[in-house]
N, C-alpha and C positions, 0 to 999 in steps of 0.2 A: 504495501501500499501507499502512495505516494502520500509526504505530510511536507505541509508549508512552514513549519515553524519558526521565525526568526533568530536568532540570535540571542536577542534580549533573553527568551522565552526559553531557549535553553539552558540559560543562567540558572534555574532553576532545576535543583536536583531531580524532582518528581517529573518536572513537564520534561526533563533529557533523560531519563526512565522510561515515560511514555512513550515517547518519539520510537524510540530503540524497538519496543511490543508492538506498537504499530503497521512498521515497518515489513514487521517478520507477516503479517497477516495477507494474505494471496485471495482473501472474496472465495474461497471455494465454498464455499456455505456449506461441510463438511458437520460442522459444530450444531447447526439447524435438525441433524438427525436424532442429535440425543440432549439436548434442552430437553429439560422439561417443561418447563413456560410455555415454548413454541406448540409443545405436542397440543396444548389446554387451547390455546388461543390462538393460534396461527397465526401471527403478526408478526413479518418481518422485524418489527421495532421490538419486540420483545424475544427476538435471537440475540446467543453472541455478536454473531454480524450484524446484526440492526445496532444494537446496543454498542458497540463499537465503533458505527459512522455517526452514531449520535454526541459519544464522547469526543471525536475527532472535531467533529464540527465546535464542538463545545469547547475546548481548551485550545482551537485553532486560533477563533477567535478572540480570545481572551475574554469570552464574556458569561456573565451571571449564569448560573442551570437558571431556565425554564421551565411552566408545569410541566409541557409536555416531557420532555428532557428527563425529570423529575420521579413522572410517573413509570418509567420504560427504567428507569434507573430503577427502582424501589423494585420493582416485578421481580428484579431477579434475585434469586436464591443463592446466590454468591456458591454452586453447589460444587462447582469446577468440573462439572462432567466434561462439556468442554473440551478442555486443556487434554482430557484424556482422549478425546478425538482426534483432535489437531495433526493434520501431520505437518505441520511448520510450528508449531511449538510457539503458539502464539501466549503468553503469562498474560491471562487474561487475570488471573487473581492482581497483578501488583496493576494491572488497568484499571479495572475494579474500584482496588481500595483508592488508587489516585483521586477517580471520578467523585466517589460517598463524600472524600474530603472536600472536593471543590462545590459540590453541593451543600454541604454543611455551609461551608463559608459564605455562600452568592447566596441562597435562596434562602427565603424567608417564608416557611413552612404556614398551613393554618392553624389557630394556637393550637385544638385539640393536640394536631399531630406534635405539634413543639410541645405541648403537654404531658403525651404519653410516651414520649421518647426521653422526655425529662424524666419522667417517671424510673422509665424501666433501667436508662442508666444510674440513677440513685437507688436502687434496690436489688436488682437480679448481681451485680460482682460483690455485696456482702452480706454473706450467710444470716450475720444474725437480723440485717432488717428486711432480706426474702422472708426467711422463718416468719417474723411478726407479721409481716404482709398477708404470706398463704394461710396464717391462722383467721385474720378476717376474714379474709377470700370464704377462707371452708364455709363461714357462717354466714355470709351474703350468697353461693352455691346456688341453694334452692332457690332461688327469685334471679336465674338470671336471664330469664325465658322474659323478664320484664322491662330487662337492660335494652337499651333503643340502640347504643351503640355496636354494632356487631366488633368491634377490636376488644371493647371491655366484656362484652358475653365470649369470645375466646378466651383471656385474663383468665376469666370464673370457671370454666370448661375444662380449664386445664390445670386445676387444682385436683393434685392427687386427694386419693378416700383418706388415706392417713397419711399424716408429718409424723417422719418418725424422729426417734429422741434423738437429744444433743451426740455427737460421737465423741468421745475424749480421745480415742487415736489419731482424732483430725488435729489436736494439739502439737506444739512443736516440742519433739520429743526425740530419744533414737531406740528402736529396737533393734533387740542383738539376733543374730539368726539361729536358728536350730543346726548343732551341729557346727563342723565346720567354718569360718567363713570365707565364700568364695568370692565374694563381690561385697563393695558398699557403694549403695546407692540412696539418691532423696525420690523421694514420692512428692510431686505437685496434687494435693488435697482438695482443688479445685474452690468455686465458688456457690456457683446453684448449687451442683450435686452435695455439698455439704446439707442442703437444707433441702433435698429434694429423695437423697437415697445415699442413708450413710454404710447401707452393708457392702457396696463397691469397694470403697480404700478396707473394712475390713476383712473383707475377702483377699482384697490386695496383697495387703500389710501378711495376709496369712501366709498366702502363695509364696510371696518374696524369701519370708523368713525360713520358710519348709526347705525352698532352692538355696538354702545358704548364704541369704544377702543379711547384710546389715541395712537395717529401714532407717532413712533420716527423715523426722518432717520436717520439714525448713520451719523456723519461727517468724513468727508475725507474713505469712503469708496472707495475701489476697486475693487479689485477679489477676490472671496471666494480659488481660489488656482485649486479650479477642471480643466480648460480646461488645464494649465502646466500638475497638476498634474496624468490625463491622458492620459500624450505625454512620464512621464519618466521622467520631468524636474521637480527631488525633490528641487534643491536649488531653483528656480523658484515658489514652489506650497509652499512650507514651507513658505518662506517670503512670500509670500501674504496673506495665511492664517494667519500669525503672524498678520499682520495688521486687519486683518478683525474681530480677535479675539482683539483685541484693539476698535476697533470701536464700535463694539457691549458691548463689559464692558463699556466703559466712556458710556455708556448709560443710567448708572442706574439700577433702579431694575425694572427689565422685568416680565410679567410673561410669554411673548412666544416673541420670534423670528420668524416671518413670514417670509415664501421664498415661492416664488409664479414660480421660474424658480427648475422642479423638479431634473436636472443634477448639480447642486450646491446642495439641500436638501440634495443628498443622501451623497455630499464628506463630506457638515458639520454636517450629523449628525455622518461622522465617525471620528471625528474630537479626540475622546477621543484615536483612535487607531491608528491613523499618527503619532498623537503626544506623544506615549507610552513612559516614559523613559524620555521627555524633561521637561525641567523645567518649560514648558507651558503647562505639563500636565492637573494640576488641572483648567487653567483658560480655556482650548480646552474641557475638560469635563462638565463646567458649561454650555459652549456653545452649546454644542450638544445637553448637555440634556433639552434646552429651545428652539431648533430649532423644527419647526412646518411648513408642507407643509399648503398653505391658507386652499384648502379643510378638511387636517386634523382638523387645529385649529377650524373650522365652523363646523365641527360634534359634538364637544364637548361645541363649545361655543352658539349654535345656528346664524341662517343667520335674518335678520332684516325683521320685517316685507315685503312680496311679495303683490307688487302691482298693477306688470303686470306679469299677469300668464302665461311665455309659451308664449305668443301670438301663441300658438299652432305650431312652431314649430318642426321639428322633425330633432333631434341635434343626430349626430353620433359621439358617444365618441371613440377617440383614447386616448388609455393608451401609456402613455409614460413610455419608460424600467424601468426608472431611479425611476420613482412612485410606478410601481404594482412589479418591481425585485428588487430593488433596497432598497428601503423604505417598501414597502409591502403594500402599498396600492394600493387598487382594487376598491373595492365596493363602498368607500365614495365620489367620485368625481360626477360618476352615480345618486347616492340617492338626493344628491342635488341638482343636475337639475331637478332630476322628483319632490322634495318637493316645485321646485321653477314652475312648469310646464309647463317643455320641454318632449317633447315625444323623451323618449330616445332611440336609436338604437347602438346593437353592431356587429362590423362587425365579421366574421372569423376571428378565429386564431389570436385574438388579443394580443396573448404572443411574435406576432411576432415582431421583431422589424424596424422600416418604413426606418433604414438605414441612419437618421444624424444620431446621437451618436456622440457629439462633431463635434471634428474636421475631424471625419472618410470618412465624402458626399467629404470632401475637397483632403483630402490623400488617399482616396482608392475609389474614383467617380466610377466605373466601377459596382463595386459592390455593390457600395450606389444604383447605379441608378435600380439594379437588384432589389434590398428589393422596393424599394418605389415605382414601379411598381407594384409589387405584391402590399403592401401593400394599393395601390389607388384602383388597383382593390376590391378589398374586402369593399372599402369605400363605392363604388361604386355602390357594388350591393345592398346594404341597400335603394338606392336613398334619401341622406339628405340634406337638405334644409341648412343646415348649421354642421362642424365638429367642435368640442371640443377639446380641448384637453390642458393639465396641463407644457408646455416645448416649449420654444422658436424655440430649435433647431428642435421638431418635427413640430410646426409650418409653419418653411420653410421650412423643408424637402416637407412637404406635400404638400403646398399651391401653393410652384413651378410647381407641376404640376398637379392643378386641379381648375377650375372655381370655385366649391363649394368653399365662404369665409367660411375662419380657422380660430380660434377665441381663446381666452384663457375661459374657463370655466367660472372665475371669473368674464371677461367682462357680458357673460351671464347669470351671479348671481347678478351683479352690476344693471343691463337694468330691471331684473325682480323684483326689489325693490326698485326701481325709481331713476335709472341712468339715463344718455344717450344713445340712441341707439349706440350700436358698430360700429366706422365709417369702418371698413370693411365689416359690417354686410347691413350698410347704402350706400353702395354701391352694391347691390344686392339684391334689394328690393324684 
């Protein structure tokens, strides 16, 4: 793609990076075949190729974002399926990140939109605040049908039936390995996950210890910045990311940083690019280089001994977009589940998003609901007894529309190697 940025515009590092990304696009349109929103809406401007044209026009002209451009960019899930499909290697992730920052800086949204985005940015990355909000929303959930705003209804309807108790395992501390120490790792406890599902971190700690790992929970850990980063709130995102980097570096020498929320993993692995030219670039690069998805780590480190092989369960594996497209990790989780003795099923169209996508299901509830129904249909078609996934957002999204238990992959691996039966599975004998 030909671009016409001025030398002055290219002095801006983000614009210079976006210019390189735009120049790799050859207009082939392969991305339209795997874009979830294009499949639903059929509008070229709701495909990656169409959004690339909108972004190019906006950035080259140096103009503020307009309503039309914002509408189509907001509809983008950021699932990155287009990056997996693209034969030219277009880094759409960096391009849409830049566009969202530009929108946030130059476009004044309607007041309801501004208020909702401000609220999400002030609640979701803070576990204590989020937990309090969930308790309040649970009381209001029976009346969700009376709420006129679809986005507020979506927020109420996503509240889980039970809000888990606070887990002290998420506090800053060190867990000794069981047996000889083979590795020293830090576990990223997450933010929203600590309010929505504390079983995931508990299972991860048990599994790592059983595999001979000393597990460090960083002190004063907050949010990695992913949630606000994807909303274009650059100042908030960078502040959170800086604290994350400091927390991990304060943990001392590490063999790996273990991440069991794939949306966070994709962002942390991109820290070097996010902090390019920043005084913290070297530290960001160090943290990004240590980051490993929990399944990625066990693929090289090895699982502990399997003592309860699978129990004959049929497990449908849902591949989170941030894992399969953002981190290019596809087969590893399924291989680990099979190694643990589970019968692994893969639904049709596994590359398509479930519609969660961070805050997408709250900001674009109609599109999100359509994508959720499509995903649930493909999962039900393989008749699973349990669904495994590697991202809390996907688990909440799919679980809100199915009776089949949705469990994190690491919980099943923990159970198969001697841990307790996952609570979500115990409720569905």
